[in-house]
Every structure is written in structure tokens, then in C-alpha cells.
C-alpha positions in Angstrom: 102.4 92.2 108.3 106.4 92.7 108.1 105.9 91.9 104.5 106.5 95.6 104.0 110.4 95.0 105.0 111.3 92.6 102.6 109.4 93.9 100.1 111.4 97.1 100.5 114.7 94.4 100.8 114.1 93.9 97.2 115.3 97.0 94.8 116.3 96.7 91.0 119.6 96.1 89.4 119.7 97.3 86.3 122.5 95.5 83.6 125.5 97.9 82.6 126.3 96.1 79.3 122.6 97.1 77.9 121.8 93.0 77.4 118.9 92.2 74.9 116.0 89.9 75.6 116.4 86.8 74.3 114.2 83.6 75.2 116.9 82.1 77.3 116.2 78.4 78.2 116.5 79.8 82.0 113.0 81.2 81.9 111.6 78.1 80.9 113.8 76.2 83.0 112.6 77.9 85.9 108.9 77.9 85.0 109.5 74.1 84.5 110.7 73.9 88.1 107.7 75.8 89.5 105.7 73.7 87.8 107.4 70.6 89.1 107.3 72.0 92.8 103.2 72.3 91.9 102.8 69.0 90.9 104.8 67.6 93.6 102.6 69.6 96.1 99.6 68.3 94.8 100.1 64.9 94.6 101.1 65.0 98.0 97.3 66.8 98.6 95.5 64.1 96.4 96.9 61.3 99.0 96.3 63.5 102.1 92.6 63.9 100.3 92.0 59.9 99.8 92.6 59.2 103.6 90.3 61.9 104.5 87.8 61.7 102.1 87.4 62.9 98.7 85.0 66.2 99.0 82.4 67.0 98.1 81.9 63.2 97.6 83.6 60.4 100.4 85.0 56.9 99.7 81.1 55.6 100.8 79.6 57.8 98.3 82.0 54.6 95.6 80.6 51.8 97.6 77.1 53.4 97.2 77.4 53.4 93.7 79.0 50.4 93.3 76.1 48.5 95.5 73.6 50.4 92.8 75.0 49.1 89.9 75.5 45.7 91.4 71.6 45.9 92.7 70.4 47.1 88.8 72.5 43.7 87.3 71.0 41.7 89.8 67.1 43.0 88.4 69.2 42.6 84.9 68.9 45.9 84.3 72.1 47.7 82.7 72.6 51.7 83.7 76.3 51.0 82.2 74.7 51.2 78.5 76.9 47.6 77.7 80.1 49.1 79.6 80.2 46.3 81.8 80.3 43.8 79.5 82.9 45.2 77.4 85.1 45.3 80.8 84.3 42.1 81.2 85.5 41.1 78.0 88.8 42.8 78.5 89.8 41.4 81.5 91.4 37.6 81.9 89.8 34.5 81.4 90.1 32.9 85.3 87.8 30.0 84.5 84.5 29.1 84.4 83.9 29.0 88.1 84.9 32.7 88.4 82.9 34.2 85.7 80.7 36.1 88.6 84.1 37.4 90.1 84.9 39.1 86.6 81.7 40.3 86.5 82.0 41.9 89.9 85.2 43.1 88.9 84.0 45.0 85.7 81.1 46.4 87.9 83.5 47.8 90.3 85.7 49.5 87.6 82.8 51.4 86.1 81.5 52.3 89.3 85.0 53.7 90.1 85.3 55.4 86.4 82.0 56.9 87.0 82.6 58.2 90.5 85.8 59.5 89.1 84.2 61.3 86.9 81.7 62.7 89.0 84.2 64.4 91.7 86.0 65.9 88.6 82.7 67.4 87.0 82.1 68.7 90.8 85.4 69.9 91.4 85.5 72.0 87.5 81.8 73.4 88.6 82.9 74.2 91.4 86.1 76.1 90.7 84.1 78.0 88.2 81.4 78.9 90.7 84.4 80.0 92.9 86.0 81.9 89.9 82.5 84.4 90.2 83.5 87.7 92.7 80.4 89.4 91.7 79.2 89.3 95.2 82.2 90.7 96.7 81.8 94.4 94.4 78.3 94.6 95.5 77.3 97.3 98.2 77.3 95.9 101.8 73.8 94.6 102.8 72.6 93.8 99.6 72.7 91.0 97.2 71.4 90.7 93.3 69.9 87.7 92.0 72.9 86.4 90.1 74.6 86.7 93.5 71.7 84.4 95.1 71.4 82.0 92.7 75.0 82.0 92.8 75.5 81.4 96.3 73.0 78.6 95.9 74.9 76.3 93.4 78.2 76.8 95.8 75.9 75.2 98.2 74.7 72.4 96.3 78.4 71.7 95.3 80.4 72.0 98.2 78.6 69.4 99.9 78.3 68.8 104.0 81.0 69.3 106.6 84.2 70.3 104.6 87.3 69.6 106.0 90.3 72.2 106.4 92.1 71.0 102.9 88.7 70.2 100.9 88.1 73.1 99.0 92.1 72.8 98.3 91.3 71.2 94.5 88.5 73.6 93.1 89.8 77.1 94.1 90.5 78.6 90.9 94.4 80.2 90.2 94.9 84.0 90.8 95.0 85.3 87.1 97.3 87.6 85.6 96.3 90.7 85.4 96.3 93.0 82.2 99.6 94.5 82.2 97.7 97.6 81.1 95.4 97.7 83.2 98.2 97.5 86.1 100.2 99.8 85.0 97.3 102.3 84.3 96.6 101.5 87.7 100.4 102.4 89.0 100.4 105.4 87.7 97.4 106.9 89.6 98.5 105.5 92.6 101.6 107.4 92.7 100.1 110.6 91.2 99.7 111.9 94.7 103.2 111.5 96.1 105.2 112.9 92.9 105.7 116.3 91.5 104.8 117.2 88.1 108.0 116.8 86.5 108.7 113.6 88.1 104.9 111.8 87.2 105.6 112.8 83.6 109.0 111.2 83.8 107.8 107.8 85.2 104.6 108.1 82.5 107.4 108.6 80.1 109.2 105.1 81.0 105.6 103.3 81.8 104.4 104.2 77.9 108.1 103.2 77.0 107.6 99.3 79.0 104.3 98.7 77.4 105.6 99.3 73.8 109.2 97.1 74.1 109.4 94.6 76.9 105.7 94.2 78.8 104.1 92.1 75.8 107.5 89.6 76.2 106.9 89.6 79.9 103.3 88.7 80.3 103.9 86.0 78.0 106.2 84.3 80.0 104.2 85.2 83.4 101.2 83.6 81.6 102.4 80.5 80.4 103.5 80.0 84.1 100.4 80.8 85.6 98.7 77.9 83.0 101.5 75.2 84.9 102.1 76.8 88.6 99.7 76.6 91.0 99.9 80.4 91.5 102.6 82.4 89.3 103.9 84.9 92.0 103.7 83.1 95.0 106.5 80.5 94.8 108.8 83.8 93.8 107.3 85.7 96.5 108.7 83.7 99.0 111.8 82.9 97.1 113.2 86.5 96.1 111.2 88.2 99.1 111.9 86.3 102.3 114.2 83.3 101.5 116.8 85.2 99.8 116.7 87.9 101.9 120.5 88.0 103.7 119.2 90.0 106.5 118.5 89.8 109.6 115.6 88.1 111.0 114.8 89.5 113.8 112.9 92.4 113.5 113.1 92.4 109.8 110.9 89.8 109.1 109.5 88.5 112.2 106.3 89.9 113.7 104.9 89.7 117.1 101.2 88.5 118.7 100.1 89.2 122.4 98.2 88.0 125.3 95.1 89.3 126.6 95.8 93.0 127.5 94.1 93.3 130.7 94.0 89.9 132.0 96.7 87.4 133.3 95.0 83.4 134.0 97.8 82.5 136.2 100.7 84.1 137.7 102.3 81.0 137.2 105.2 80.8 134.7 105.0 76.6 134.3 101.8 76.5 134.6 100.8 78.9 131.9 103.0 77.6 129.7 101.5 73.9 130.3 98.6 75.1 129.6 99.7 76.6 126.6 102.0 74.1 125.2 98.8 71.6 125.2 96.1 74.2 123.4 99.0 74.4 120.7 99.9 70.8 120.6 95.8 70.2 120.6 95.5 72.6 117.6 97.9 70.4 115.9 96.4 67.6 116.9 93.5 69.2 114.8 95.2 70.3 112.0 96.4 66.9 111.4 93.1 65.5 111.3 92.0 68.5 109.2 89.5 68.8 111.7 89.8 72.7 111.5 86.6 74.0 109.2 88.5 76.1 106.2 88.3 79.8 106.8 84.8 81.3 105.0 84.9 85.1 103.7 81.7 86.5 104.2 80.5 82.6 105.4 80.0 82.0 101.7 83.5 81.9 100.4 86.7 79.2 100.9 89.7 80.9 101.6 92.9 78.6 100.7 94.2 76.8 103.4 97.9 75.8 102.0 99.2 78.0 104.6 98.3 76.2 107.5 100.9 73.3 106.7 104.0 74.4 108.1 102.4 75.8 111.5 104.2 73.2 113.3 107.7 70.7 112.9 109.3 73.6 110.5 112.7 75.7 110.5 114.0 78.1 108.2 117.5 76.8 107.7 120.0 79.5 106.5 122.2 79.2 103.5 124.9 81.2 101.9 122.7 82.3 98.6 118.8 81.4 100.0 117.3 79.6 103.0 115.2 76.9 102.8 111.8 75.7 104.8 112.4 72.5 106.7 109.2 70.9 107.4 108.7 67.4 109.3 105.5 65.4 109.2 105.7 65.2 113.0 107.5 66.1 116.0 107.1 64.4 119.7 109.1 67.4 121.4 109.3 71.1 122.4 112.9 73.0 122.5 112.8 74.9 125.6 114.9 78.0 126.6 115.7 78.8 130.0 118.8 81.1 131.5 120.9 80.6 128.7 120.5 76.8 128.9 118.6 74.5 126.3 115.7 71.6 127.1 114.1 69.1 125.0 110.4 68.4 126.7 109.0 65.6 125.0 105.2 66.3 125.0 104.3 62.5 124.6 103.8 59.5 126.6 102.5 55.9 125.3 98.9 57.0 126.4 98.9 60.0 124.2 99.8 63.7 124.6 100.8 64.6 128.1 98.5 66.5 130.2 98.7 70.0 131.0 99.8 69.3 134.5 102.5 66.9 133.1 103.8 69.9 131.1 103.7 72.2 134.0 105.7 69.9 135.6 108.4 69.7 133.4 108.5 73.5 132.9 109.0 73.8 136.8 111.9 71.4 137.1 113.5 73.5 133.7 112.8 76.4 136.3 113.7 74.8 139.5 117.7 73.4 137.7 120.2 75.8 139.2 123.0 74.5 136.7 124.6 77.2 134.6 124.9 77.6 131.1 127.8 76.3 129.5 130.5 78.6 127.8 128.5 81.0 125.1 125.7 78.8 125.2 123.6 81.4 127.1 124.1 83.7 123.7 124.2 80.7 121.3 120.8 81.7 119.8 121.8 85.1 118.9 123.3 83.8 115.8 120.0 83.2 114.5 119.3 86.6 114.4 122.5 87.5 112.6 122.9 88.5 108.9 121.9 84.9 107.3 125.2 84.2 105.5 127.0 84.3 108.0 124.8 82.2 110.3 124.7 79.8 107.6 128.3 79.8 107.5 128.4 79.3 111.4 125.6 76.8 111.7 128.0 74.3 109.6 131.0 74.5 112.0 128.1 74.0 115.1 126.1 70.9 113.4 129.9 69.6 112.7 130.1 69.5 116.6 126.6 69.6 118.0 124.8 67.8 115.4 122.4 65.9 118.1 121.5 69.2 119.9 121.0 71.5 116.7 118.8 68.7 115.6 116.6 68.4 118.5 116.4 72.6 118.4 115.5 72.6 114.8 113.1 69.3 115.2 111.3 70.8 117.3 107.0 71.2 117.2 108.2 74.7 118.0 110.8 76.7 120.4 109.6 77.9 124.1 111.4 80.9 126.0 110.8 80.7 129.7 111.8 84.8 130.5 113.3 85.9 133.4 111.4 89.3 133.3 107.6 89.9 134.0 106.3 91.2 130.9 102.3 92.9 130.0 100.7 95.4 131.3 101.3 97.2 134.8 99.2 99.4 136.7 102.5 101.9 137.8 103.0 102.3 134.7 101.0 101.3 131.6 102.4 102.9 128.7 105.7 102.5 129.0 105.4 98.6 130.5 102.7 98.1 127.1 105.6 99.2 124.9 108.5 97.2 126.6 106.0 94.6 126.7 106.1 94.9 122.8 109.9 95.6 122.5 110.3 92.4 124.2 108.6 90.3 122.0 109.8 91.9 118.8 113.2 91.7 120.1 113.5 90.1 123.2 117.3 90.5 124.2 118.6 89.1 121.3 119.8 85.7 122.2 117.0 84.3 123.8 114.8 83.2 120.9 115.5 80.6 118.0 114.3 83.1 115.2 114.5 80.5 112.6 111.4 77.9 114.1 108.2 78.8 112.5 107.3 80.3 116.1 108.4 80.9 119.6 106.3 80.8 122.7 107.3 83.5 124.8 106.3 83.0 128.7 107.0 85.4 130.8 107.9 84.9 134.4 105.1 86.5 135.8 102.6 84.0 133.2 102.0 86.5 130.7 102.1 84.8 127.1 103.5 86.2 123.6 104.6 84.8 120.2 107.3 85.5 117.9 106.7 84.7 114.4 108.7 83.5 111.5 107.0 85.5 108.2 108.3 83.3 104.9 106.1 80.1 105.9 102.9 81.8 106.2 101.2 85.3 107.1 99.6 86.6 110.1 95.8 85.5 109.5 97.2 81.6 109.6 99.2 82.4 112.7 96.2 84.6 114.6 93.9 81.6 113.8 96.3 79.1 115.9 96.9 82.1 118.5 92.8 82.6 119.1 92.6 78.9 119.6 95.3 78.7 121.8 94.4 81.4 124.1 90.9 80.0 124.5 91.5 76.6 125.1 94.0 76.9 127.2 91.9 80.2 129.6 88.2 78.7 128.8 88.1 75.2 128.4 91.4 73.3 129.8 91.5 76.4 132.9 93.1 76.5 136.0 92.6 75.3 139.5 92.1 77.7 142.7 95.9 77.9 143.0 96.6 79.1 139.9 98.1 75.5 138.6 97.0 73.5 135.9 94.0 71.0 136.4 94.8 67.2 137.0 97.9 65.6 138.9 101.4 65.2 138.3 102.8 62.5 136.5 106.5 61.6 139.0 107.0 58.6 136.6 107.9 61.2 134.1 111.6 61.4 132.7 113.4 65.0 133.7 113.6 67.1 130.7 116.8 66.5 128.6 119.8 68.8 128.7 121.3 69.7 125.9 124.9 69.3 125.1 126.6 72.2 122.7 130.2 71.2 122.4 131.0 74.5 120.5 134.7 75.0 118.2 136.6 77.8 119.5 136.0 79.3 115.9 132.3 80.1 116.6 132.9 82.0 120.1 133.9 85.4 117.9 131.1 84.7 115.5 128.6 84.5 118.4 129.8 87.8 120.1 129.9 89.8 116.8 126.2 88.6 116.5 125.1 89.2 119.6 126.4 92.6 119.5 124.5 93.1 116.2 121.3 91.9 117.6 121.5 94.5 121.1 122.6 97.5 118.2 119.5 96.5 115.9 117.0 95.9 119.3 118.0 98.9 121.1 117.2 100.9 117.8 113.9 99.7 117.5 110.9 102.5 119.0 107.5 100.4 119.5 104.6 102.0 121.0 101.2 100.3 121.7 97.8 101.6 122.7 94.3 101.0 123.3 92.2 103.9 122.0 89.0 103.6 123.6 87.0 106.5 122.6 85.1 104.2 120.1 85.6 101.5 117.9 83.8 98.7 115.4 80.6 99.7 116.3 80.8 103.3 116.2 82.0 102.9 112.5 79.4 100.2 111.3 76.7 102.7 112.3 78.3 105.5 110.7 77.9 103.0 107.4 81.9 102.5 106.6 83.8 99.9 106.2 86.3 100.0 109.6 89.3 99.2 107.6 88.7 101.9 105.2 87.7 104.4 108.0 91.4 103.0 109.9 93.4 104.0 106.9 92.2 106.8 105.8 92.3 108.3 109.4 96.3 106.8 109.1 96.8 109.1 106.0 95.7 112.2 108.0 97.5 111.3 110.9 100.6 110.6 108.8 100.5 114.1 106.7 100.3 115.8 110.3 103.4 113.9 111.7 105.5 114.3 108.6 103.7 117.3 106.6 103.6 115.1 103.5 102.5 112.2 101.8 103.8 108.7 101.0 103.4 105.3 99.9 101.7 103.3 102.1 101.4 99.5 102.3 98.4 97.8 103.2 98.6 94.0 103.0 95.6 92.4 101.8 94.7 88.4 101.3 94.6 87.0 98.2 93.9 83.7 99.8 90.4 83.9 97.6 92.9 82.0 95.0 94.9 78.4 95.5 98.3 79.0 96.9 97.0 82.8 97.3 98.9 85.1 100.0 98.9 88.9 99.9 98.6 91.7 97.4 99.4 95.3 98.4 96.5 97.8 98.4 98.3 101.6 98.0 95.9 103.5 100.5 97.3 106.7 100.0 95.1 107.8 97.1 94.2 111.0 95.4 91.0 111.0 97.5 92.4 110.1 100.9 94.9 113.4 100.0 92.2 115.4 99.0 90.5 114.5 102.2 93.6 115.3 103.9 94.3 119.0 102.9 90.4 119.9 103.8 90.6 118.5 107.0 93.6 120.7 107.4 91.9 123.8 105.4 89.9 126.1 107.9 87.9 127.4 105.7 86.5 124.0 104.6 82.8 123.1 106.6 82.7 119.9 108.2 79.7 119.0 105.8 82.8 119.2 102.7 85.0 117.2 104.7 82.9 114.5 105.1 81.8 113.9 101.5 85.4 114.2 100.6 85.7 111.3 103.2 83.4 109.1 101.8 84.9 109.2 98.3 88.3 108.2 100.2 86.7 105.3 101.7 85.2 104.5 99.2 88.3 104.5 96.9 90.2 102.4 99.7 87.5 99.9 98.9 87.3 99.4 95.5 91.6 98.8 95.9 91.0 96.3 98.4 88.4 94.3 96.6 90.7 94.5 93.3 93.3 93.1 95.6 91.3 90.6 97.1 90.2 89.5 93.4 93.7 89.5 91.7 93.7 93.0 90.5 96.0 94.4 92.5 99.2 96.4 91.0 102.2 95.4 93.1 102.3 91.1 92.7 102.2 91.7 88.9 104.8 94.3 88.5 107.2 91.9 91.0 106.5 88.6 89.2 107.4 90.8 85.7 110.4 92.1 87.4 111.3 88.6 88.2 110.6 87.4 84.4 113.0 90.5 83.4 115.8 89.3 85.8 115.8 86.0 84.3 115.8 86.9 80.5 117.9 89.9 81.4 116.1 92.3 80.2 116.8 96.1 81.4 113.6 97.8 81.5 114.1 101.4 83.4 110.3 101.2 84.3 110.4 98.1 86.6 113.6 98.8 88.0 111.8 102.5 89.2 108.9 100.4 90.5 110.9 98.4 92.8 113.3 101.2 93.7 110.2 102.6 95.9 110.1 103.3 99.3 107.4 102.3 101.7 107.1 105.2 104.6 104.3 103.5 106.3 103.5 100.1 106.2 99.9 99.3 107.7 98.2 96.1 108.3 94.7 95.1 110.0 94.9 92.0 112.3 91.9 90.1 112.1 89.7 88.6 114.4 88.5 85.2 112.7 86.8 83.4 115.8 84.8 86.0 118.0 82.8 82.7 118.7 85.1 81.2 121.3 85.3 84.8 122.9 82.6 86.8 125.0 83.6 89.9 124.3 80.5 90.9 125.7 80.4 89.5 128.8 83.8 89.1 129.4 85.6 92.2 127.3 89.1 91.6 128.9 89.6 88.4 127.0 90.3 88.9 123.8 93.8 89.2 122.4 95.5 92.5 121.7 96.6 91.8 118.3 100.3 92.2 117.2 102.9 94.3 115.5 106.1 94.4 113.3 108.8 96.3 112.8 109.1 99.5 110.7 109.7 99.9 107.4 113.3 100.3 105.8 115.2 98.8 102.6 118.3 97.7 101.8 119.2 94.6 99.6 120.7 93.1 96.5 118.4 90.6 95.3 118.7 92.2 91.7 122.1 91.0 91.1 121.5 87.1 92.5 118.3 87.1 90.2 120.5 87.7 87.2 123.1 85.1 88.7 120.1 82.6 88.4 119.2 83.5 84.7 122.6 82.2 83.9 122.9 79.4 86.3 121.1 78.6 89.2 122.9 78.9 92.3 126.3 80.2 91.0 129.5 82.0 92.1 128.2 85.2 90.7 124.9 85.2 93.2 127.0 84.7 95.6 129.7 87.0 95.3 126.5 90.1 95.1 125.1 88.3 97.7 128.1 88.8 100.4 130.0 92.0 98.8 127.7 94.0 96.7 126.9 97.1 99.4 123.3 98.1 100.3 121.5 100.1 97.3 119.2 101.6 99.3 118.7 102.8 103.3 115.5 103.9 104.9 115.3 104.3 108.0 112.5 106.9 108.2 109.5 104.4 108.1 106.6 103.3 110.1 105.0 100.1 110.9 101.5 100.1 112.1 98.9 97.6 113.0 96.0 97.3 114.9 93.2 95.0 115.8 89.6 95.6 116.6 89.2 94.5 120.1 85.1 93.9 120.5 83.0 96.9 119.7 84.5 99.6 121.2 88.5 99.6 121.4 91.1 99.4 118.6 94.5 98.7 119.8 97.3 100.1 117.8 101.1 98.8 117.5 103.5 101.3 116.3 107.0 100.6 115.5 110.0 103.5 114.2 114.0 103.3 114.2 114.9 105.6 117.4 117.7 106.5 114.9 115.6 108.8 112.7 115.3 112.3 113.5 111.9 111.8 111.4 110.1 109.4 113.2 108.4 109.4 116.8 106.3 106.8 117.5 104.6 108.2 120.7 104.0 111.1 118.6 102.7 109.3 115.4 100.1 107.5 118.1 99.0 110.5 119.2 98.4 111.5 115.6 96.4 108.8 115.0 94.5 109.3 118.4 93.8 112.9 117.3 92.6 112.3 113.7 90.3 109.3 114.4 88.2 111.7 117.0 88.6 114.9 114.3 86.6 112.2 111.8 84.5 110.8 114.1 83.4 114.7 115.2 82.5 114.8 111.6 79.2 113.3 112.4 77.1 116.1 113.1 75.9 117.5 116.4 75.8 117.0 119.8 72.8 115.7 120.7 72.4 113.4 117.2 75.9 111.7 118.2 74.8 111.3 121.9 71.5 110.2 120.6 73.1 107.6 118.5 76.4 107.0 119.2 76.3 107.2 122.9 79.3 107.5 124.9 81.5 107.4 121.7 79.9 110.5 120.2 80.3 112.6 123.4 83.7 112.1 123.3 84.2 113.1 119.8 82.8 116.6 120.5 84.2 116.8 123.7 87.7 117.1 122.0 86.3 118.9 119.3 85.3 121.3 121.6 88.9 122.1 123.9 88.0 119.3 126.4 89.7 117.1 128.0 89.4 113.5 126.4 87.9 111.6 128.7 90.0 108.6 128.4 88.7 104.9 129.5 91.1 103.8 131.9 91.7 99.8 131.5 89.9 98.0 134.4 92.8 96.9 136.6 92.7 93.3 137.5 94.6 92.2 140.2 96.7 89.7 137.6 97.7 92.7 135.8 
């Protein structure tokens, strides 16, 4: 979601000394370290797989195989073709009385070897099957004979009842695309936003790059792809996230909202108790791998690696680079309320605390009248400071308050009990919803611990929300957890008639532990500086959230379009009306079809989309002509999306080539130009992955309203850091540039737009921009998005046809086109609003 901001914070840096390419040992060392990290992770997963079952086989299959061999021997048959006897001869002589034991050991060894060979064969066969992507490229609703055969084989080799990480060893590795194809696609993507002169100049640099540098860089990338689990993911995490020196607040974090129209209970402590209990139930299922792996279109497993760091994870700041610290377990959560920090245990000797017991603990914190210690109230603002500053101050904090810092960073997650209410209100629904989003994204600058993998935010009226740190995983992972949490705490755990959690309190529980912060005087100026910076950053963000309820996914599907492509093309029309020109557009697409895949960029501003937008703004064009161009734009977007998902995208390949060029001290004007681009429009769809948990037909209000992220902007100095690593990892050269280089670029004219399909008839949009920009306005873009969607939908012919086929949605579109006031659906006001 927020990754476009991080990608924009990654500008090129070209050497001034004209250094020539050379086969530096640093690049080979980097490939070696990448492979070493991959093998370490794989060894850990192997042990986990061994404990939970070797998929698609199981430990019981070994016992069955061993018993079959023993039975054959009893019947005087030799299925090993003499191998068991040879193994027996190699075993030491334990005496005549142990002759039978040697036979049993030999049979066990043979059974183990045969079992391992069969499992390896199954893994290889399944990996080859999962490398087939033809099913994804077929037209919607059709399935060719090869795809039917492929699907049958996948089901045969996949076994039954897969666990969360069952498919990890069978997933193919992300392929390295052809560099010629990538450059060609890149030039096609920038053609709509460049003048003829600029395009010719860019094309010339591209051809020079292909002739002089591409083959060498591609060779190193190919070499890494064979040794590492994924040729791009570890670099993406390191250089785009962990080496970014900007504040995490707004720049890296994103938020997820509660139910939009419903709050199950107005009691803050009760909602916190149920939510924390539901999150810990999710962690329990995660630890036991009881969460089924996500299957794309019900047939293709996705990589589950990102689930590993949801809980017990903290991003620890460093002078040059942050690191992710993940603990195997944690039996407490850290809680912030009214400037004070508490440790709340989540387990008793009998297991996980009940929701009612957790509510009791949170209520004790709410009732605690003790004041905050000096500067304790604003301490968390340091986690919103630039990372280099926080890394230095953290050492001072750790020296005097190590126990308290360890408690916060070692918690399962962070909980913030806010003093203000949140969510939608009847009095001013639009403003309250915008304020709700802003509080989730930025808070007050000092009431979130942004280093934690996520912060659970509980408002005083019982409304919930999440603030997510982005480096450890992408939105679909946190969204999956959040769907489970909302469904579990509301439908399964539930509340009593008076709003409390079900069950009885436990008076024997010890009170929550108040954390003691003995802060040195040197920290106080830094806290004040960090708080001032956080408030400035938060105050500059303009958030706008609105549910578009004229039509939704059902209408789009009836028109035989992809829902995502429909919205993306409409966004191009909205942005053009807002700014009067086209821009590079970033849409995040997942690459989890591959092992340890994360995301790829879909460049949604295509020539076809631009042609459609121009036609819509041309009064001489008929609706039929516009509709034809719209279909072409949607088809093109689908082609780009499928290419990105299957590892044939543009930006991650060019990013990896750029990293290699920096390690080799290789000057590449083309790659520098690529990574100096600014994404003026960053977009992302939040997928609904567990629709079965919600009854959207009978209870349409009980659906998550999605989330959002900060606007796109670009500053950074990572180019020099990478070159410094080429001279020696962790050298002073990287430190000097990280702290003393000025931003090479700055762009505050970007938008961040996310959207989620709520049920069949509503799309909720989350828009963010900067107030300091005179060119952007979140509310203005929101109106353009609404107008664009209605204009596009109205292309689908006459009133009677629309009313007959699409009911109210079609009538709405025509009313809008004919100049009637649009009849928006007001939210069904609940007493819980």
C-alpha cells in the first residue's frame, strides 16, 4: 500500500569519477550473503515442516511404507531388489542374537530413503506444475483442456488438508525477465507521459544501456536468482524499507479501519479485551499452522512467508539500516494510555486469558489515576522521528530504561487506548470519517509505537483500528489477520447485553505493570524535537474517506469487467480532470505466486487509458466510441496485471538491476533516469480474502471499510549508501551520506488512493494528499472519482436497459448524466454510531 512512497524515496546517484564496471568481489559477496540468509530461513522451515507434517506426505506415510516392507519380508518378498541386504551388510555386527534387529534397522533405512525420494519427487513435480501460468492468462469464465489437466494434476499432487506453510517448498522461484522485454515495456509505459523529445532521449539511453551494461547486470541477477530464494525481495526490504532514514509515520505505515456503520459495544475496555483475545487466537492458529494457505481463484497456493513476522516483531532503528527483531513467542502486550506505558500479561498458567479477564485488565488501566512521568507522555514520538536520530537516542534510553524498552519491543503487539472517540458520527459523517482516518494514520504523533509490527488502536467509544508498519509484510497479510479479528470478536466471542465481554472477571489476576522510564536529561530535547516534527508531519496530511454507494462489484461484474481494472481506468479519468494531465501511476500487485514474492508495480497509466480519457473529454465522441476505448483500456490493464503477477513486470527487475549497478560502481544513466521518476498517483486495492466470515447479504454493515496510506512524495539518499556497501558493508561512507546528504528530490504533489469493495454495492475510497501542496486536494479528487465512476457507468446505454439489467445502480448513473441530483445512499444509522 504505502510502498510507492518508499519506492519514491529511492533516487539514483551517479558516480562523478566515471568508474568502469568491474567484477568486484563485493557483488559476489552480496550474492553469497543473500543465499546464506535464504538457506538459514529454509533450514528453519524444514524443521517446522518436519514437526507439523511433511507435505503432501506425513510421518504416518513413512510408518505405512516401513510396515509394508516388513510385511513383504515376512511373506519372503524383496521389494528393495536386494538393497536391504546390502544395507544390512554395511551395518556393524552386533552379534548373532541381534541378527533380526539388523534387518529391522536396514529396512527402516531403506524405507526412509525411499520415503524421502518420493517426497522429493512430489515436491519437484508440484513445483513444475505450479510454474504453469496459462490458467491466469485465459479469458474469464473459460478453461482450456491443458488447464483442466493441470488443475487435476495439482489436486492429485497437493494432498489433503494443507497447512499454512505446506506449499512453501513446492513454490517456484520468481523468474528474472528478459532485460530486452523489460526495457521495451518500460518505454511503452512512459510514452503517454513524455513529450516526443523526452521520449526519444529516454529511448536513446535505453538502447545504450542494452548495448553496454545490461548483459553484465543481468548475469549477476541471474546468478543471484539461482542461489537466493527470491532475486529481488531481500533487496527490496533492505533498500526500500530498512535503509530508508525517513520517519515511519505517514511515510511507511498504513492503517486499517473497523466496521464503518456498526460498533458492537461502546465500552472501550470490553472492545479491547475481545479484540486482543481474537488477535491472540489468530496467533495461536498461526503458530500451529492451522490457517489454510491462501489459494488464488481457489486453485493456486500463494506464498505464506510474510505471515511469520505478524506478531512479536519490532523494527529496531540503526544508524545506517534498521533491522527486524522477531521473537519466537511473547506472553504480554504493551499498552499506552494517557501518556503512560503498561505491561499486560496475556496468559495465565491455564493458558490464554479470557476476553473478560483482559477487559478487566484494560479497565484497571483506564481507572488508574496516576500521572505520566516527566517526558514519558511524549516518549513514543521518538519512533516517529527520522531513523538515524531515533537510533542514537535509543541507545541513551536503553542505557537507563532497558527493562521498559525491552518490554515494549518484546510485546506481541502494541495497544493504544485513546482518549477521544473515533469513527463515523451522525452529526457530521464526512468530517468524522476523515478525522477517523487521520487519527489512525498519524494519531497525535506520540501515542503510537511505530516500530512495532502493528498497533491496535481502541477509541474511547469502542471503535477499533490498526496502524501497520510496512517493512515486514504487505497489506493482504495484515488484512487477512484483521478480517479474522473483526469476525471473531464480533460474531464468535460476542458481548453480553450490557456491552461487556462474556464470562466472569478474575479478581486474582495481578494488576497491569506500570513501566518505569528513567530517562536521562540528554533525551528530553530529542523528544521535544521529535514531537514537533511528528505534529508538523501529521498536520500536513489531508485525509478523505468516502463510501461510493451508487454501485459496486455486482454492477461491474454484470458489465463483464474486472472490478479492479474498472476502478483503475476510472481513476485515470478522475486524475486527469483534477490535474489536467496524465502521470505515472503506481498500482501494487502481488507476486506471491512465487517463493518469498511480495509485490510488483502495475503502471496503470497506459496509452489505451489515455485514449479513453481523451475521448471522454471530447464532446464529439459518442458513448459507443468511448465504451469501445474503455474496453481496450480495461483489457490492457488486465494484461499488465497478469504480467506483473507472473513475474514479468517492469519495476522490480529494473530496481534489482540498479542495485547490482551500484554494487559494481557502474554508471548507468538509463537506470538513474528510471529511479528518478516520481509517482504522482499511488493506488492499491485492499482485497477481501475471507468473505465466508461475513454475511454481507443479511448483515451488510458488518464489513471492514478497508484502510489507507500517506500521499506519494520522494526524498532520499539511498544511491550513495549502496555504493558505500560496494566498498565494504557498513562503512563510514554510507554513514556520511545517510546523515549529511540533502534530499535529491522532493515532491509533495502526489496522491495516495486505496479502495475496497464492501459487499456487492459499495466501494470505499481512502485518499491522502499534503495540505502544503497547492496542486492537490483530497476532497476535490474524491469528487472527481465519484463523477468519473458515474460517467463511466452511464456509458452502458439507455435508461430502460440499465433499469432492467442493473436496477438502482443503472438509474443512478442516468440520473447523474441527465442533470438530476444524485440520490446518494445515506448510511443506515445505527445506535452504535
